[in-house]
N, CA, C and O atoms as a GROMACS GRO file, in nm:
protein
  504
    1MET      N    1  -3.674   1.232  -2.455
    1MET     CA    2  -3.750   1.310  -2.564
    1MET      C    3  -3.857   1.204  -2.627
    1MET      O    4  -3.810   1.098  -2.668
    2ILE      N    5  -3.988   1.224  -2.638
    2ILE     CA    6  -4.070   1.147  -2.711
    2ILE      C    7  -4.117   1.215  -2.812
    2ILE      O    8  -4.131   1.337  -2.802
    3GLU      N    9  -4.153   1.142  -2.940
    3GLU     CA   10  -4.216   1.219  -3.038
    3GLU      C   11  -4.374   1.236  -3.045
    3GLU      O   12  -4.430   1.131  -3.015
    4ASN      N   13  -4.440   1.315  -3.068
    4ASN     CA   14  -4.581   1.309  -3.050
    4ASN      C   15  -4.631   1.385  -3.178
    4ASN      O   16  -4.619   1.508  -3.175
    5ASN      N   17  -4.688   1.327  -3.293
    5ASN     CA   18  -4.744   1.384  -3.403
    5ASN      C   19  -4.616   1.478  -3.461
    5ASN      O   20  -4.633   1.598  -3.485
    6GLY      N   21  -4.507   1.421  -3.478
    6GLY     CA   22  -4.415   1.479  -3.523
    6GLY      C   23  -4.321   1.588  -3.457
    6GLY      O   24  -4.224   1.638  -3.514
    7LYS      N   25  -4.372   1.624  -3.304
    7LYS     CA   26  -4.321   1.723  -3.236
    7LYS      C   27  -4.243   1.654  -3.120
    7LYS      O   28  -4.293   1.556  -3.064
    8ARG      N   29  -4.130   1.698  -3.085
    8ARG     CA   30  -4.045   1.630  -2.981
    8ARG      C   31  -4.099   1.718  -2.843
    8ARG      O   32  -4.116   1.840  -2.842
    9ARG      N   33  -4.116   1.643  -2.750
    9ARG     CA   34  -4.145   1.718  -2.619
    9ARG      C   35  -4.053   1.621  -2.494
    9ARG      O   36  -4.032   1.499  -2.489
   10GLY      N   37  -4.017   1.718  -2.412
   10GLY     CA   38  -3.927   1.649  -2.300
   10GLY      C   39  -4.013   1.586  -2.219
   10GLY      O   40  -4.132   1.616  -2.225
   11LEU      N   41  -3.969   1.493  -2.132
   11LEU     CA   42  -4.047   1.416  -2.031
   11LEU      C   43  -4.036   1.484  -1.894
   11LEU      O   44  -4.091   1.443  -1.792
   12GLU      N   45  -3.952   1.601  -1.906
   12GLU     CA   46  -3.926   1.651  -1.741
   12GLU      C   47  -4.050   1.679  -1.693
   12GLU      O   48  -4.078   1.628  -1.585
   13GLY      N   49  -4.147   1.759  -1.757
   13GLY     CA   50  -4.270   1.812  -1.658
   13GLY      C   51  -4.345   1.724  -1.614
   13GLY      O   52  -4.401   1.743  -1.506
   14GLY      N   53  -4.368   1.591  -1.695
   14GLY     CA   54  -4.476   1.487  -1.649
   14GLY      C   55  -4.371   1.374  -1.536
   14GLY      O   56  -4.418   1.311  -1.440
   15LEU      N   57  -4.242   1.372  -1.574
   15LEU     CA   58  -4.173   1.258  -1.486
   15LEU      C   59  -4.129   1.327  -1.369
   15LEU      O   60  -4.116   1.257  -1.269
   16ASP      N   61  -4.103   1.444  -1.360
   16ASP     CA   62  -4.048   1.525  -1.208
   16ASP      C   63  -4.182   1.544  -1.144
   16ASP      O   64  -4.194   1.533  -1.022
   17LYS      N   65  -4.272   1.570  -1.212
   17LYS     CA   66  -4.400   1.588  -1.120
   17LYS      C   67  -4.427   1.444  -1.048
   17LYS      O   68  -4.457   1.438  -0.929
   18LEU      N   69  -4.414   1.330  -1.129
   18LEU     CA   70  -4.467   1.196  -1.125
   18LEU      C   71  -4.367   1.172  -0.976
   18LEU      O   72  -4.431   1.152  -0.873
   19PHE      N   73  -4.239   1.175  -0.968
   19PHE     CA   74  -4.136   1.158  -0.921
   19PHE      C   75  -4.144   1.236  -0.790
   19PHE      O   76  -4.071   1.200  -0.698
   20GLY      N   77  -4.226   1.338  -0.774
   20GLY     CA   78  -4.233   1.445  -0.683
   20GLY      C   79  -4.112   1.548  -0.674
   20GLY      O   80  -4.081   1.601  -0.567
   21LEU      N   81  -4.049   1.570  -0.787
   21LEU     CA   82  -3.920   1.652  -0.781
   21LEU      C   83  -3.973   1.816  -0.813
   21LEU      O   84  -3.912   1.912  -0.767
   22GLY      N   85  -4.084   1.828  -0.892
   22GLY     CA   86  -4.156   1.964  -0.925
   22GLY      C   87  -4.048   2.039  -0.982
   22GLY      O   88  -3.969   1.997  -1.066
   23ASP      N   89  -4.050   2.176  -0.919
   23ASP     CA   90  -3.977   2.287  -0.979
   23ASP      C   91  -3.816   2.257  -0.941
   23ASP      O   92  -3.734   2.340  -0.979
   24TYR      N   93  -3.779   2.160  -0.879
   24TYR     CA   94  -3.637   2.125  -0.871
   24TYR      C   95  -3.568   2.043  -0.945
   24TYR      O   96  -3.454   2.002  -0.917
   25ALA      N   97  -3.638   2.011  -1.050
   25ALA     CA   98  -3.539   1.918  -1.183
   25ALA      C   99  -3.419   1.978  -1.204
   25ALA      O  100  -3.315   1.912  -1.205
   26HIS      N  101  -3.424   2.116  -1.224
   26HIS     CA  102  -3.294   2.164  -1.293
   26HIS      C  103  -3.168   2.152  -1.172
   26HIS      O  104  -3.052   2.186  -1.195
   27LEU      N  105  -3.207   2.107  -1.063
   27LEU     CA  106  -3.098   2.060  -0.939
   27LEU      C  107  -3.038   1.938  -0.981
   27LEU      O  108  -2.918   1.911  -0.974
   28ARG      N  109  -3.139   1.856  -1.029
   28ARG     CA  110  -3.094   1.703  -1.069
   28ARG      C  111  -2.986   1.668  -1.168
   28ARG      O  112  -2.911   1.570  -1.168
   29ASP      N  113  -2.994   1.761  -1.244
   29ASP     CA  114  -2.907   1.768  -1.354
   29ASP      C  115  -2.782   1.845  -1.352
   29ASP      O  116  -2.677   1.813  -1.406
   30GLY      N  117  -2.809   1.963  -1.275
   30GLY     CA  118  -2.698   2.067  -1.281
   30GLY      C  119  -2.603   2.018  -1.127
   30GLY      O  120  -2.492   2.064  -1.102
   31ASN      N  121  -2.673   1.925  -1.046
   31ASN     CA  122  -2.616   1.918  -0.911
   31ASN      C  123  -2.493   1.803  -0.923
   31ASN      O  124  -2.475   1.727  -0.828
   32LYS      N  125  -2.407   1.792  -1.047
   32LYS     CA  126  -2.286   1.711  -1.082
   32LYS      C  127  -2.176   1.737  -0.949
   32LYS      O  128  -2.135   1.841  -0.899
   33LYS      N  129  -2.151   1.606  -0.919
   33LYS     CA  130  -2.014   1.622  -0.783
   33LYS      C  131  -1.896   1.696  -0.855
   33LYS      O  132  -1.841   1.665  -0.961
   34THR      N  133  -1.867   1.813  -0.764
   34THR     CA  134  -1.761   1.884  -0.811
   34THR      C  135  -1.616   1.783  -0.771
   34THR      O  136  -1.598   1.709  -0.674
   35LYS      N  137  -1.534   1.813  -0.876
   35LYS     CA  138  -1.387   1.756  -0.839
   35LYS      C  139  -1.328   1.784  -0.711
   35LYS      O  140  -1.305   1.901  -0.680
   36ARG      N  141  -1.297   1.680  -0.626
   36ARG     CA  142  -1.219   1.737  -0.495
   36ARG      C  143  -1.094   1.741  -0.535
   36ARG      O  144  -1.046   1.665  -0.619
   37SER      N  145  -1.025   1.846  -0.467
   37SER     CA  146  -0.858   1.866  -0.483
   37SER      C  147  -0.827   1.818  -0.366
   37SER      O  148  -0.882   1.830  -0.256
   38TYR      N  149  -0.692   1.737  -0.414
   38TYR     CA  150  -0.628   1.674  -0.299
   38TYR      C  151  -0.481   1.734  -0.306
   38TYR      O  152  -0.435   1.761  -0.417
   39ARG      N  153  -0.409   1.756  -0.196
   39ARG     CA  154  -0.280   1.789  -0.168
   39ARG      C  155  -0.213   1.682  -0.186
   39ARG      O  156  -0.256   1.573  -0.147
   40ASN      N  157  -0.063   1.699  -0.266
   40ASN     CA  158  -0.027   1.618  -0.291
   40ASN      C  159   0.137   1.647  -0.172
   40ASN      O  160   0.182   1.760  -0.154
   41TYR      N  161   0.194   1.528  -0.111
   41TYR     CA  162   0.278   1.562  -0.024
   41TYR      C  163   0.388   1.490  -0.106
   41TYR      O  164   0.364   1.397  -0.182
   42SER      N  165   0.533   1.550  -0.078
   42SER     CA  166   0.635   1.504  -0.125
   42SER      C  167   0.662   1.376  -0.027
   42SER      O  168   0.609   1.346   0.080
   43GLU      N  169   0.769   1.311  -0.108
   43GLU     CA  170   0.827   1.196  -0.017
   43GLU      C  171   0.915   1.243   0.109
   43GLU      O  172   0.917   1.173   0.210
   44GLU      N  173   0.975   1.341   0.102
   44GLU     CA  174   1.026   1.422   0.229
   44GLU      C  175   0.930   1.412   0.353
   44GLU      O  176   0.963   1.364   0.462
   45GLU      N  177   0.789   1.470   0.318
   45GLU     CA  178   0.691   1.494   0.404
   45GLU      C  179   0.658   1.376   0.472
   45GLU      O  180   0.639   1.363   0.592
   46LYS      N  181   0.651   1.267   0.361
   46LYS     CA  182   0.601   1.132   0.405
   46LYS      C  183   0.680   1.041   0.543
   46LYS      O  184   0.642   0.984   0.645
   47LYS      N  185   0.820   1.072   0.469
   47LYS     CA  186   0.918   1.034   0.548
   47LYS      C  187   0.924   1.075   0.709
   47LYS      O  188   0.933   1.002   0.808
   48SER      N  189   0.915   1.229   0.696
   48SER     CA  190   0.911   1.303   0.824
   48SER      C  191   0.777   1.263   0.919
   48SER      O  192   0.787   1.252   1.041
   49ALA      N  193   0.661   1.244   0.852
   49ALA     CA  194   0.566   1.214   0.941
   49ALA      C  195   0.577   1.073   0.984
   49ALA      O  196   0.527   1.044   1.093
   50LEU      N  197   0.640   0.973   0.909
   50LEU     CA  198   0.642   0.813   0.951
   50LEU      C  199   0.748   0.817   1.059
   50LEU      O  200   0.740   0.739   1.154
   51ILE      N  201   0.844   0.903   1.049
   51ILE     CA  202   0.938   0.902   1.149
   51ILE      C  203   0.924   0.947   1.280
   51ILE      O  204   0.988   0.909   1.378
   52TYR      N  205   0.796   1.066   1.274
   52TYR     CA  206   0.741   1.086   1.396
   52TYR      C  207   0.660   0.986   1.470
   52TYR      O  208   0.656   0.962   1.591
   53LEU      N  209   0.585   0.926   1.354
   53LEU     CA  210   0.482   0.807   1.390
   53LEU      C  211   0.558   0.682   1.466
   53LEU      O  212   0.534   0.638   1.579
   54LEU      N  213   0.658   0.638   1.367
   54LEU     CA  214   0.711   0.506   1.396
   54LEU      C  215   0.839   0.502   1.497
   54LEU      O  216   0.865   0.400   1.562
   55ILE      N  217   0.916   0.621   1.505
   55ILE     CA  218   1.043   0.597   1.566
   55ILE      C  219   1.042   0.677   1.664
   55ILE      O  220   1.110   0.644   1.761
   56ASP      N  221   0.974   0.789   1.669
   56ASP     CA  222   0.941   0.886   1.787
   56ASP      C  223   0.842   0.846   1.873
   56ASP      O  224   0.838   0.899   1.984
   57ASN      N  225   0.762   0.763   1.841
   57ASN     CA  226   0.640   0.714   1.898
   57ASN      C  227   0.524   0.838   1.945
   57ASN      O  228   0.448   0.830   2.041
   58LYS      N  229   0.534   0.941   1.858
   58LYS     CA  230   0.436   1.030   1.880
   58LYS      C  231   0.262   0.990   1.828
   58LYS      O  232   0.248   0.902   1.742
   59THR      N  233   0.186   1.035   1.865
   59THR     CA  234   0.046   1.004   1.828
   59THR      C  235   0.027   1.074   1.700
   59THR      O  236   0.096   1.166   1.657
   60VAL      N  237  -0.103   1.006   1.631
   60VAL     CA  238  -0.150   1.063   1.521
   60VAL      C  239  -0.186   1.193   1.554
   60VAL      O  240  -0.144   1.289   1.490
   61ARG      N  241  -0.261   1.203   1.651
   61ARG     CA  242  -0.300   1.372   1.669
   61ARG      C  243  -0.199   1.468   1.658
   61ARG      O  244  -0.201   1.578   1.602
   62GLU      N  245  -0.092   1.398   1.734
   62GLU     CA  246   0.023   1.501   1.738
   62GLU      C  247   0.066   1.553   1.635
   62GLU      O  248   0.068   1.673   1.612
   63VAL      N  249   0.114   1.444   1.547
   63VAL     CA  250   0.190   1.456   1.401
   63VAL      C  251   0.095   1.546   1.313
   63VAL      O  252   0.133   1.633   1.235
   64THR      N  253  -0.069   1.502   1.346
   64THR     CA  254  -0.162   1.596   1.278
   64THR      C  255  -0.123   1.732   1.278
   64THR      O  256  -0.101   1.808   1.183
   65ALA      N  257  -0.117   1.757   1.439
   65ALA     CA  258  -0.111   1.915   1.459
   65ALA      C  259   0.010   1.967   1.388
   65ALA      O  260   0.011   2.064   1.313
   66LEU      N  261   0.130   1.878   1.426
   66LEU     CA  262   0.261   1.933   1.391
   66LEU      C  263   0.278   1.950   1.246
   66LEU      O  264   0.346   2.049   1.217
   67LEU      N  265   0.240   1.886   1.155
   67LEU     CA  266   0.252   1.889   1.007
   67LEU      C  267   0.130   1.918   0.940
   67LEU      O  268   0.134   1.928   0.817
   68ASP      N  269   0.020   1.932   1.000
   68ASP     CA  270  -0.104   1.975   0.932
   68ASP      C  271  -0.161   1.842   0.822
   68ASP      O  272  -0.240   1.855   0.729
   69VAL      N  273  -0.119   1.763   0.851
   69VAL     CA  274  -0.170   1.642   0.732
   69VAL      C  275  -0.289   1.564   0.838
   69VAL      O  276  -0.289   1.552   0.960
   70ASP      N  277  -0.385   1.519   0.735
   70ASP     CA  278  -0.507   1.439   0.762
   70ASP      C  279  -0.484   1.304   0.822
   70ASP      O  280  -0.412   1.219   0.770
   71ALA      N  281  -0.563   1.288   0.960
   71ALA     CA  282  -0.531   1.180   1.016
   71ALA      C  283  -0.560   1.056   0.949
   71ALA      O  284  -0.497   0.956   0.986
   72GLY      N  285  -0.649   1.045   0.852
   72GLY     CA  286  -0.666   0.947   0.760
   72GLY      C  287  -0.545   0.916   0.644
   72GLY      O  288  -0.535   0.810   0.583
   73THR      N  289  -0.459   1.030   0.630
   73THR     CA  290  -0.352   1.016   0.543
   73THR      C  291  -0.260   0.939   0.610
   73THR      O  292  -0.201   0.843   0.561
   74LEU      N  293  -0.243   0.990   0.752
   74LEU     CA  294  -0.118   0.938   0.830
   74LEU      C  295  -0.157   0.783   0.842
   74LEU      O  296  -0.071   0.707   0.798
   75TYR      N  297  -0.257   0.732   0.888
   75TYR     CA  298  -0.299   0.609   0.891
   75TYR      C  299  -0.261   0.517   0.761
   75TYR      O  300  -0.202   0.408   0.768
   76ARG      N  301  -0.301   0.576   0.652
   76ARG     CA  302  -0.273   0.523   0.538
   76ARG      C  303  -0.140   0.507   0.495
   76ARG      O  304  -0.105   0.405   0.434
   77TRP      N  305  -0.060   0.602   0.523
   77TRP     CA  306   0.116   0.599   0.507
   77TRP      C  307   0.168   0.486   0.606
   77TRP      O  308   0.252   0.401   0.576
   78LYS      N  309   0.097   0.500   0.743
   78LYS     CA  310   0.160   0.394   0.827
   78LYS      C  311   0.136   0.263   0.789
   78LYS      O  312   0.234   0.188   0.784
   79THR      N  313   0.009   0.212   0.756
   79THR     CA  314  -0.006   0.073   0.704
   79THR      C  315   0.062   0.035   0.556
   79THR      O  316   0.110  -0.076   0.532
   80GLU      N  317   0.059   0.134   0.470
   80GLU     CA  318   0.147   0.096   0.376
   80GLU      C  319   0.312   0.066   0.411
   80GLU      O  320   0.386  -0.013   0.352
   81LYS      N  321   0.344   0.156   0.526
   81LYS     CA  322   0.500   0.124   0.550
   81LYS      C  323   0.520   0.020   0.600
   81LYS      O  324   0.620  -0.048   0.575
   82GLU      N  325   0.409  -0.022   0.698
   82GLU     CA  326   0.409  -0.139   0.773
   82GLU      C  327   0.424  -0.272   0.680
   82GLU      O  328   0.520  -0.348   0.679
   83LYS      N  329   0.298  -0.281   0.599
   83LYS     CA  330   0.333  -0.368   0.465
   83LYS      C  331   0.405  -0.424   0.430
   83LYS      O  332   0.420  -0.546   0.436
   84LYS      N  333   0.516  -0.277   0.347
   84LYS     CA  334   0.637  -0.283   0.309
   84LYS      C  335   0.743  -0.336   0.396
   84LYS      O  336   0.840  -0.390   0.344
   85LEU      N  337   0.730  -0.325   0.537
   85LEU     CA  338   0.842  -0.351   0.604
   85LEU      C  339   0.809  -0.532   0.639
   85LEU      O  340   0.895  -0.614   0.670
   86LEU      N  341   0.675  -0.553   0.624
   86LEU     CA  342   0.655  -0.694   0.663
   86LEU      C  343   0.721  -0.768   0.555
   86LEU      O  344   0.810  -0.849   0.583
   87LYS      N  345   0.678  -0.742   0.408
   87LYS     CA  346   0.720  -0.784   0.304
   87LYS      C  347   0.873  -0.814   0.308
   87LYS      O  348   0.921  -0.926   0.287
   88ILE      N  349   0.951  -0.692   0.340
   88ILE     CA  350   1.095  -0.697   0.348
   88ILE      C  351   1.121  -0.811   0.476
   88ILE      O  352   1.179  -0.917   0.448
   89ASN      N  353   1.087  -0.791   0.580
   89ASN     CA  354   1.096  -0.912   0.651
   89ASN      C  355   1.081  -1.069   0.621
   89ASN      O  356   1.156  -1.157   0.663
   90LYS      N  357   0.970  -1.085   0.541
   90LYS     CA  358   0.955  -1.224   0.495
   90LYS      C  359   1.065  -1.246   0.397
   90LYS      O  360   1.134  -1.348   0.408
   91VAL      N  361   1.088  -1.154   0.298
   91VAL     CA  362   1.212  -1.193   0.220
   91VAL      C  363   1.357  -1.228   0.285
   91VAL      O  364   1.435  -1.319   0.254
   92SER      N  365   1.369  -1.119   0.396
   92SER     CA  366   1.498  -1.164   0.468
   92SER      C  367   1.486  -1.297   0.557
   92SER      O  368   1.589  -1.362   0.576
   93LYS      N  369   1.370  -1.338   0.611
   93LYS     CA  370   1.374  -1.464   0.663
   93LYS      C  371   1.406  -1.566   0.567
   93LYS      O  372   1.506  -1.637   0.579
   94LYS      N  373   1.328  -1.577   0.475
   94LYS     CA  374   1.368  -1.670   0.357
   94LYS      C  375   1.512  -1.672   0.297
   94LYS      O  376   1.560  -1.785   0.285
   95GLU      N  377   1.599  -1.555   0.252
   95GLU     CA  378   1.723  -1.557   0.258
   95GLU      C  379   1.799  -1.603   0.356
   95GLU      O  380   1.902  -1.668   0.339
   96THR      N  381   1.740  -1.562   0.496
   96THR     CA  382   1.841  -1.625   0.622
   96THR      C  383   1.830  -1.795   0.633
   96THR      O  384   1.920  -1.873   0.664
   97ASN      N  385   1.696  -1.823   0.598
   97ASN     CA  386   1.686  -1.956   0.576
   97ASN      C  387   1.772  -2.054   0.474
   97ASN      O  388   1.810  -2.168   0.499
   98ASN      N  389   1.791  -1.989   0.372
   98ASN     CA  390   1.862  -2.010   0.254
   98ASN      C  391   1.997  -2.026   0.279
   98ASN      O  392   2.062  -2.122   0.240
   99LEU      N  393   2.050  -1.911   0.359
   99LEU     CA  394   2.228  -1.917   0.411
   99LEU      C  395   2.223  -2.012   0.518
   99LEU      O  396   2.324  -2.083   0.516
  100TYR      N  397   2.152  -2.038   0.601
  100TYR     CA  398   2.176  -2.155   0.681
  100TYR      C  399   2.162  -2.286   0.650
  100TYR      O  400   2.204  -2.372   0.728
  101LYS      N  401   2.091  -2.324   0.516
  101LYS     CA  402   2.109  -2.455   0.467
  101LYS      C  403   2.209  -2.431   0.384
  101LYS      O  404   2.282  -2.530   0.382
  102GLU      N  405   2.252  -2.340   0.308
  102GLU     CA  406   2.374  -2.358   0.245
  102GLU      C  407   2.512  -2.352   0.324
  102GLU      O  408   2.617  -2.401   0.284
  103ASN      N  409   2.492  -2.281   0.450
  103ASN     CA  410   2.609  -2.292   0.555
  103ASN      C  411   2.605  -2.457   0.604
  103ASN      O  412   2.714  -2.513   0.618
  104LYS      N  413   2.510  -2.515   0.622
  104LYS     CA  414   2.522  -2.657   0.675
  104LYS      C  415   2.547  -2.745   0.572
  104LYS      O  416   2.576  -2.860   0.605
  105ARG      N  417   2.542  -2.712   0.435
  105ARG     CA  418   2.571  -2.815   0.335
  105ARG      C  419   2.717  -2.802   0.327
  105ARG      O  420   2.784  -2.905   0.313
  106LEU      N  421   2.785  -2.666   0.335
  106LEU     CA  422   2.929  -2.643   0.304
  106LEU      C  423   2.990  -2.694   0.437
  106LEU      O  424   3.099  -2.748   0.416
  107LYS      N  425   2.953  -2.694   0.562
  107LYS     CA  426   3.012  -2.786   0.684
  107LYS      C  427   3.006  -2.890   0.629
  107LYS      O  428   3.116  -2.914   0.579
  108GLU      N  429   2.938  -2.964   0.612
  108GLU     CA  430   2.917  -3.116   0.568
  108GLU      C  431   3.035  -3.159   0.479
  108GLU      O  432   3.119  -3.246   0.503
  109GLU      N  433   3.024  -3.074   0.362
  109GLU     CA  434   3.139  -3.084   0.225
  109GLU      C  435   3.270  -3.089   0.291
  109GLU      O  436   3.358  -3.170   0.262
  110LYS      N  437   3.282  -2.972   0.408
  110LYS     CA  438   3.425  -2.938   0.445
  110LYS      C  439   3.477  -3.068   0.526
  110LYS      O  440   3.591  -3.114   0.524
  111ALA      N  441   3.351  -3.122   0.608
  111ALA     CA  442   3.395  -3.269   0.717
  111ALA      C  443   3.429  -3.357   0.630
  111ALA      O  444   3.522  -3.431   0.661
  112VAL      N  445   3.371  -3.373   0.512
  112VAL     CA  446   3.386  -3.498   0.387
  112VAL      C  447   3.535  -3.480   0.331
  112VAL      O  448   3.608  -3.577   0.315
  113LEU      N  449   3.578  -3.343   0.302
  113LEU     CA  450   3.694  -3.322   0.240
  113LEU      C  451   3.828  -3.334   0.346
  113LEU      O  452   3.945  -3.343   0.310
  114LEU      N  453   3.786  -3.332   0.469
  114LEU     CA  454   3.910  -3.318   0.572
  114LEU      C  455   3.926  -3.475   0.598
  114LEU      O  456   4.038  -3.520   0.618
  115LYS      N  457   3.814  -3.558   0.598
  115LYS     CA  458   3.840  -3.700   0.615
  115LYS      C  459   3.922  -3.758   0.475
  115LYS      O  460   4.019  -3.834   0.481
  116ALA      N  461   3.866  -3.710   0.360
  116ALA     CA  462   3.955  -3.767   0.254
  116ALA      C  463   4.062  -3.733   0.264
  116ALA      O  464   4.151  -3.814   0.241
  117ASN      N  465   4.094  -3.590   0.307
  117ASN     CA  466   4.249  -3.564   0.285
  117ASN      C  467   4.337  -3.632   0.400
  117ASN      O  468   4.458  -3.649   0.382
  118SER      N  469   4.281  -3.666   0.509
  118SER     CA  470   4.316  -3.761   0.611
  118SER      C  471   4.348  -3.903   0.568
  118SER      O  472   4.459  -3.952   0.590
  119ILE      N  473   4.261  -3.962   0.513
  119ILE     CA  474   4.274  -4.082   0.436
  119ILE      C  475   4.400  -4.056   0.327
  119ILE      O  476   4.500  -4.128   0.328
  120LEU      N  477   4.389  -3.992   0.273
  120LEU     CA  478   4.492  -4.007   0.150
  120LEU      C  479   4.595  -3.970   0.205
  120LEU      O  480   4.694  -4.035   0.171
  121SER      N  481   4.617  -3.871   0.293
  121SER     CA  482   4.779  -3.840   0.372
  121SER      C  483   4.807  -3.949   0.440
  121SER      O  484   4.927  -3.979   0.442
  122ARG      N  485   4.719  -4.034   0.508
  122ARG     CA  486   4.801  -4.170   0.560
  122ARG      C  487   4.819  -4.263   0.482
  122ARG      O  488   4.902  -4.350   0.510
  123SER      N  489   4.740  -4.267   0.356
  123SER     CA  490   4.802  -4.363   0.265
  123SER      C  491   4.909  -4.326   0.187
  123SER      O  492   4.967  -4.419   0.130
  124LEU      N  493   4.959  -4.190   0.166
  124LEU     CA  494   5.070  -4.168   0.088
  124LEU      C  495   5.188  -4.189   0.181
  124LEU      O  496   5.298  -4.228   0.140
  125SER      N  497   5.159  -4.159   0.310
  125SER     CA  498   5.277  -4.187   0.427
  125SER      C  499   5.323  -4.318   0.442
  125SER      O  500   5.443  -4.341   0.459
  126ASP      N  501   5.229  -4.417   0.436
  126ASP     CA  502   5.252  -4.551   0.418
  126ASP      C  503   5.336  -4.615   0.314
  126ASP      O  504   5.347  -4.737   0.311
   0.00000   0.00000   0.00000
């Protein structure tokens, strides 16, 4: 809005014509994006879709037709699950390595204790 001699006037007419909007200025302001509705899937639906994809080796197209789920949604679920499994796999490898190290240390301690036991038993028998 511009004030001109105490009167307010809008810029719509001049700027709209300047930018070539003409009579379509009402569409510019009223053409707000409508909110898109998304379908929410239960965990059970996600699990069944992933079972079809990962265990039964069905294609995304087959699962899409079977469960009426968008292909993009299936791919997103699949990559999320794969990332989660990789993270679990990394953690389990780390835990496994720690257990191997602890097992090695305990075997060494056992060997030392057996030697000490044999030395003590010999010295007591003499």
